[in-house]
C-alpha positions in Angstrom: -26.9 -19.5 9.8 -23.4 -20.7 10.3 -20.6 -19.0 12.3 -17.0 -20.4 11.9 -13.8 -19.4 13.6 -10.8 -20.8 11.7 -7.2 -21.0 13.0 -6.0 -22.0 9.5 -6.4 -20.2 6.1 -9.7 -20.6 4.2 -10.8 -20.2 0.6 -13.8 -17.8 0.8 -15.1 -18.8 -2.7 -15.1 -22.5 -1.7 -16.8 -21.6 1.6 -19.6 -19.7 -0.3 -20.1 -22.4 -2.9 -20.2 -25.2 -0.3 -22.7 -23.4 1.9 -24.9 -22.2 -1.0 -25.2 -25.8 -2.1 -27.0 -26.6 1.2 -29.7 -23.9 0.5 -33.0 -24.8 -1.1 -33.1 -24.2 -4.9 -34.9 -21.0 -5.7 -35.2 -19.7 -2.1 -33.0 -16.7 -2.7 -32.7 -14.0 -5.3 -29.7 -12.1 -4.0 -26.3 -12.9 -2.3 -24.1 -10.2 -0.9 -20.5 -11.1 -0.1 -17.9 -9.3 1.9 -14.4 -10.6 2.1 -11.8 -8.8 4.2 -8.2 -9.5 3.6 -5.1 -8.4 5.5 -3.4 -5.3 4.3 0.4 -4.7 4.5 -0.1 -1.3 6.0 -2.2 0.3 8.8 -2.2 3.9 10.2 0.9 4.8 8.2 2.9 1.8 9.3 4.1 -1.1 7.1 2.9 -4.4 8.5 4.5 -7.9 7.9 1.9 -10.0 9.7 -0.6 -9.9 12.5 -2.0 -12.2 15.1 -5.8 -12.2 15.8 -6.9 -13.5 19.1 -10.5 -14.1 20.2 -12.5 -15.2 23.2 -13.6 -18.8 22.3 -17.3 -19.3 22.9 -18.1 -15.7 23.5 -16.9 -14.6 20.0 -19.2 -17.1 18.3 -22.1 -16.1 20.5 -21.5 -12.4 19.7 -21.3 -13.1 15.9 -24.5 -15.1 16.1 -26.3 -12.2 17.9 -25.1 -9.8 15.3 -26.6 -12.0 12.5 -29.8 -12.4 14.5 -30.1 -8.6 14.8 -29.6 -8.3 11.0 -32.4 -10.9 10.5 -34.7 -8.7 12.7 -34.1 -5.7 10.5 -33.9 -7.2 7.0 -35.5 -10.3 5.3 -32.4 -12.5 5.6 -32.9 -16.1 4.4 -29.5 -17.3 5.6 -26.0 -16.1 6.5 -22.5 -17.4 6.7 -19.7 -15.8 8.8 -16.2 -17.2 8.7 -13.5 -15.4 10.7 -9.8 -16.2 10.9 -7.7 -16.2 14.1 -4.0 -16.9 14.6 -1.1 -15.6 12.5 -2.2 -13.9 9.3 -0.1 -12.7 6.4 -0.9 -9.9 3.9 -3.4 -10.8 1.2 -4.8 -13.7 3.3 -8.6 -13.7 3.9 -9.5 -12.7 7.5 -13.3 -12.5 7.3 -16.1 -13.7 5.0 -19.7 -12.6 5.3 -22.3 -14.0 2.9 -25.9 -13.0 3.2 -28.7 -14.6 1.2 -32.0 -12.8 0.7 -34.9 -12.5 -1.8 -33.9 -9.0 -2.9 -30.6 -7.1 -3.3 -31.5 -4.2 -1.0 -31.8 -6.5 2.0 -28.7 -8.4 1.0 -26.5 -5.2 0.7 -27.9 -3.6 3.9 -27.7 -6.7 6.1 -24.1 -7.5 4.9 -22.9 -4.0 5.7 -24.6 -4.1 9.1 -22.9 -7.4 10.0 -19.4 -6.3 9.1 -19.7 -3.0 10.9 -21.2 -4.6 14.0 -18.5 -7.3 13.9 -15.7 -4.7 13.7 -17.1 -2.6 16.5 -18.4 -5.2 19.0 -17.0 -8.8 18.4 -14.3 -9.8 20.8 -11.2 -10.0 18.6 -7.8 -8.5 19.4 -5.3 -7.6 16.8 -1.5 -7.5 17.2 0.5 -6.2 14.3 4.1 -6.8 13.5 5.8 -3.9 11.7 8.6 -4.2 9.1 10.9 -2.8 11.9 10.1 -6.1 13.9 8.3 -4.0 16.5 4.8 -5.2 17.5 1.8 -3.5 18.9 -1.8 -4.2 19.8 -4.4 -2.3 17.7 -6.5 -0.1 20.0 -9.2 0.8 17.5 -10.4 -0.2 14.1 -10.7 2.2 11.2 -14.2 3.3 10.2 -13.9 1.5 6.9 -13.0 4.5 4.7 -9.6 5.5 3.3 -8.0 8.3 5.2 -9.5 7.5 8.6 
């Protein structure tokens, strides 16, 4: 398992390819990938950029615990979590979660669990800058469905 916090942009496809090359040949039959990118809107507001802050050390530990919890529930062979901090612009990747398992069901379920747990419990703070140049801290994340 690898947890990475990046203050600069990252290429999620390169991260996946590089990490997967370290895994034993034939050890996995399924890979599930979630890539979250920055939108230019939130809660009816147009957004120009955002700043993500985190609690160094604690954030990585919390993400590690989330992956370990997923490993207890599903047959996870390996996992990669990469999360961006700092200033982020629309369309830039924010988070990458890749889960390797023997079978697709475990891969899908574990990946969904990791992103939902990350969004609800990992110590990240989001400040959005609106097109009006006003800024505000986001007080809660959406539930992951449109219209919420």
